C-alpha positions in Angstrom: -77.1 39.5 -34.6 -78.4 43.1 -34.3 -79.2 45.5 -37.1 -76.1 47.6 -36.4 -73.9 44.5 -36.7 -75.4 43.6 -40.0 -75.0 47.1 -41.4 -71.4 47.3 -40.1 -70.6 44.0 -41.8 -72.2 45.0 -45.0 -70.1 48.2 -45.2 -66.9 46.7 -44.1 -63.6 48.4 -45.2 -63.4 45.9 -48.0 -66.4 47.5 -49.7 -66.0 51.2 -49.0 -66.8 52.0 -52.6 -70.4 51.8 -51.5 -70.1 54.8 -49.2 -71.0 57.3 -51.9 -74.0 55.3 -52.8 -75.1 55.2 -49.2 -74.7 59.0 -49.0 -76.9 59.4 -52.0 -79.5 57.1 -50.4 -79.4 59.2 -47.2 -79.6 62.4 -49.2 -76.6 64.0 -47.4 -72.8 63.6 -46.8 -71.5 62.5 -43.5 -67.9 62.7 -42.1 -67.2 59.1 -41.1 -68.2 55.6 -41.9 -69.7 55.2 -38.4 -71.8 58.4 -38.9 -73.2 56.8 -42.0 -73.9 53.5 -40.2 -75.6 55.3 -37.3 -77.8 57.1 -39.8 -78.6 53.9 -41.6 -79.5 52.2 -38.3 -81.9 55.1 -37.4 -83.4 55.0 -40.9 -83.8 51.2 -40.7 -85.4 51.3 -37.3 -87.7 54.0 -38.4 -88.8 52.1 -41.4 -89.4 48.9 -39.4 -91.3 50.9 -36.8 -93.5 52.3 -39.5 -94.2 48.7 -40.5 -95.3 47.8 -37.0 -92.1 45.8 -36.3 -91.4 47.1 -32.8 -92.9 45.3 -29.8 -93.7 46.9 -26.5 -90.1 46.4 -25.3 -88.6 48.1 -28.4 -87.3 44.8 -29.9 -87.3 44.1 -33.6 -89.4 41.5 -35.2 -92.6 39.5 -34.8 -93.4 35.8 -34.9 -93.6 34.5 -38.5 -97.2 33.3 -37.9 -98.1 37.0 -37.4 -96.4 38.2 -40.6 -98.8 40.4 -42.6 -99.1 40.7 -46.3 -97.8 44.3 -46.4 -94.7 43.4 -44.4 -94.1 40.2 -46.5 -94.3 42.2 -49.7 -91.9 44.9 -48.4 -89.4 42.3 -47.1 -89.4 40.3 -50.3 -88.6 43.5 -52.2 -86.0 44.6 -49.8 -84.1 41.3 -50.0 -84.6 40.9 -53.8 -82.7 42.0 -56.9 -84.0 45.6 -56.7 -84.0 46.0 -52.9 -81.5 47.7 -50.6 -78.7 45.2 -50.9 -79.0 45.2 -54.7 -78.9 49.0 -54.7 -75.7 48.9 -52.7 -74.1 46.3 -55.0 -74.4 43.6 -52.3 -77.0 41.2 -53.7 -76.0 37.7 -54.7 -78.4 35.6 -56.8 -79.2 32.6 -54.6 -79.9 29.1 -56.0 -83.0 28.8 -53.7 -84.7 32.1 -53.0 -87.4 32.2 -50.5 -90.7 34.1 -50.5 -92.4 35.5 -47.5 -96.2 35.2 -47.4 -98.8 36.2 -44.8 -98.1 34.0 -41.8 -95.2 32.0 -43.3 -92.2 31.6 -45.6 -92.0 29.3 -48.7 -89.4 28.3 -51.3 -90.0 30.7 -54.2 -88.3 28.5 -56.8 -85.1 26.6 -57.4 -83.2 28.4 -60.2 -80.4 27.3 -62.6 -77.7 28.3 -60.1 -78.3 25.1 -58.3 -76.7 23.1 -61.1 -74.4 25.8 -62.6 -72.3 26.5 -59.5 -71.5 22.9 -58.5 -70.8 22.0 -62.2 -68.2 24.8 -62.3 -66.6 23.7 -59.1 -66.4 20.1 -60.3 -64.8 21.2 -63.6 -62.2 23.4 -61.9 -61.4 21.1 -59.1 -59.0 21.8 -56.2 -56.0 19.6 -57.1 -53.7 22.5 -58.0 -54.1 26.3 -58.0 -55.2 27.8 -61.3 -55.4 31.2 -62.8 -59.1 31.8 -63.4 -61.0 34.7 -65.1 -64.6 35.1 -63.9 -66.6 37.2 -66.4 -69.7 39.0 -65.2 -69.5 37.5 -61.7 -70.7 40.5 -59.6 -73.8 38.9 -58.3 -72.2 35.5 -57.8 -70.2 34.0 -54.9 -68.4 31.6 -57.3 -65.4 33.9 -57.6 -64.8 34.1 -53.8 -65.4 30.4 -53.4 -62.8 29.6 -56.1 -60.4 32.0 -54.4 -61.0 30.3 -51.1 -60.1 27.0 -52.7 -56.7 28.5 -53.5 -57.2 29.6 -57.1 -56.0 33.0 -58.3 -59.2 34.6 -59.5 -59.8 37.8 -61.5 -63.4 39.1 -61.8 -64.2 41.3 -64.8 -67.4 43.1 -64.3 -68.2 46.8 -64.7 -70.0 46.7 -61.4 -66.9 45.5 -59.6 -67.0 42.8 -56.9 -68.0 43.5 -53.3 -66.1 40.7 -51.5 -62.4 40.8 -50.9 -59.9 37.8 -50.7 -56.1 37.6 -50.9 -56.5 35.4 -54.0 -59.1 37.7 -55.7 -58.4 40.6 -58.1 -61.2 42.8 -59.4 -61.2 44.6 -62.8 -64.3 46.9 -62.7 -64.7 47.2 -66.5 -66.3 45.6 -69.5 -64.7 42.6 -70.9 -63.7 44.4 -74.1 -61.9 47.0 -72.1 -59.9 44.6 -69.9 -56.2 45.2 -70.3 -54.8 43.2 -67.4 -52.8 39.9 -67.3 -53.8 37.2 -69.8 -52.9 33.5 -70.3 -55.6 32.3 -67.8 -56.0 28.6 -67.2 -59.8 28.8 -67.1 -62.4 31.4 -68.1 -65.7 31.1 -66.3 -68.7 32.7 -67.9 -71.7 31.7 -65.8 -75.0 33.1 -66.9 -73.4 36.2 -68.3 -72.9 36.4 -72.1 -76.6 36.0 -72.8 -77.0 39.6 -71.5 -74.1 41.1 -73.5 -75.3 43.8 -75.9 -78.8 43.9 -74.6 -80.5 46.7 -72.7 -79.8 45.5 -69.1 -77.2 45.9 -66.3 -76.7 49.5 -67.3 -75.5 48.7 -70.9 -77.1 50.1 -74.0 -78.7 47.8 -76.5 -76.5 47.1 -79.6 -77.3 45.5 -83.0 -73.9 43.8 -82.9 -73.6 40.4 -81.4 -71.7 41.2 -78.2 -72.0 37.7 -77.0 -70.0 36.4 -80.0 -67.5 39.2 -79.6 -67.1 38.2 -75.9 -66.3 34.6 -76.8 -63.7 35.7 -79.3 -62.1 38.0 -76.7 -61.9 35.1 -74.2 -60.0 33.0 -76.7 -57.2 35.6 -76.5 -57.3 35.7 -72.7 -56.9 32.0 -71.9 -53.7 30.0 -72.5 -53.2 29.0 -76.1 -52.0 25.6 -75.0 -55.1 24.2 -73.3 -56.8 27.2 -71.8 -60.4 26.2 -70.9 -63.8 27.9 -71.1 -66.6 27.0 -68.7 -69.8 28.5 -70.1 -73.4 28.3 -69.0 -76.3 29.9 -70.9 -80.1 29.7 -71.1 -81.0 26.9 -73.5 -84.2 25.8 -75.2 -85.8 24.2 -78.3 -85.5 27.4 -80.3 -83.3 30.5 -80.3 -85.0 33.7 -78.8 -84.2 37.0 -77.4 -86.4 37.3 -74.3 -86.1 40.8 -72.9 -82.8 41.1 -71.2 -81.3 37.7 -72.3 -80.8 35.4 -75.2 -82.0 31.8 -75.1 -79.8 29.6 -77.3 -80.7 26.4 -79.2 -78.2 23.9 -80.6 -77.3 25.9 -83.8 -77.1 29.2 -82.0 -74.8 27.7 -79.3 -72.6 26.1 -82.0 -72.3 29.5 -83.6 -71.5 31.1 -80.2 -68.7 28.5 -79.7 -67.1 29.0 -83.1 -63.3 28.7 -82.7 -63.6 26.7 -79.5 -63.1 22.9 -79.2 -66.0 21.5 -77.2 -65.0 18.9 -74.6 -68.3 18.5 -72.8 -71.8 19.7 -73.5 -74.6 18.9 -71.0 -78.1 20.2 -70.6 -80.1 20.6 -67.4 -83.8 21.0 -67.8 -86.2 22.8 -65.5 -88.6 20.0 -64.4 -90.8 22.1 -62.1 -90.7 25.0 -59.8 -88.5 23.1 -57.3 -86.3 20.8 -59.4 -83.9 20.7 -62.3 -82.8 17.5 -64.1 -79.5 16.8 -65.8 -80.3 15.2 -69.1 -78.3 12.4 -70.7 -75.3 13.5 -72.8 -76.4 15.1 -76.2 -80.0 15.1 -75.1 -82.1 18.1 -76.2 -84.6 19.9 -73.9 -88.3 20.2 -74.5 -88.6 23.4 -72.5 -86.7 25.8 -70.3 -83.1 24.6 -69.7 -79.5 25.6 -69.2 -76.5 24.5 -71.3 -73.3 23.6 -69.5 -70.2 23.7 -71.9 -66.6 22.9 -71.2 -64.3 23.9 -74.2 -60.7 24.6 -75.0 -59.2 27.4 -77.0 
């Protein structure tokens, strides 16, 4: 697939809200979407040419064995959470990110998404269509996967959601400002509330416990007769606020879930850079971990 095709796909009609951002990156306004794509192609080719990525026939790329450290660093940044896709709102946090190094490519790490996402799918199932609220899902493919399975999914995230599907509705707002339909069967909160109220994702830091407020809000958005919560949060031996996220321990998680009836609580622990381990029920971690909680209102 050529660079033009990639850019055209990335700026499909479904995500035209990125056009103004593209114009800002280009430093000028263009008349049509195709003008913007042509400019992006010329810009991309120029950047790659400057990196020595054009061979004698004008083709892109080089054998991986010839990958240089400067090119590897540039490409890692470009594909990462601060690179071009992220700046356009089109970065999805992968369970297994890779890292380019001089002369090769390696697995950077296996992160908690590798257990969180399949756990959510198993909890939701596909036996019958459900009405699902996905909170803070902008950088996740979970919402569109659930929509593809036949569920009616609403994503609530101030950054919006860049993928369209007939079963998918987007509310580009904070959870506390959501005023759409309620009585959802399931609320999914995957690696989200630990950031609420902290100085990250464009939000201002607040002394109030926005994570607690979010869980109270969700109780009013799911069905009163059996509406479910699927929650994942960072978990460890002691509660801490580590920069842009909270790490919960058992008492802090119990406090967060006040008012909910916990049906299942599991913990997956980070064993090493490339593996996570699902602990026995009610087992507590000795290090970095993620809590997986299924609860009812």
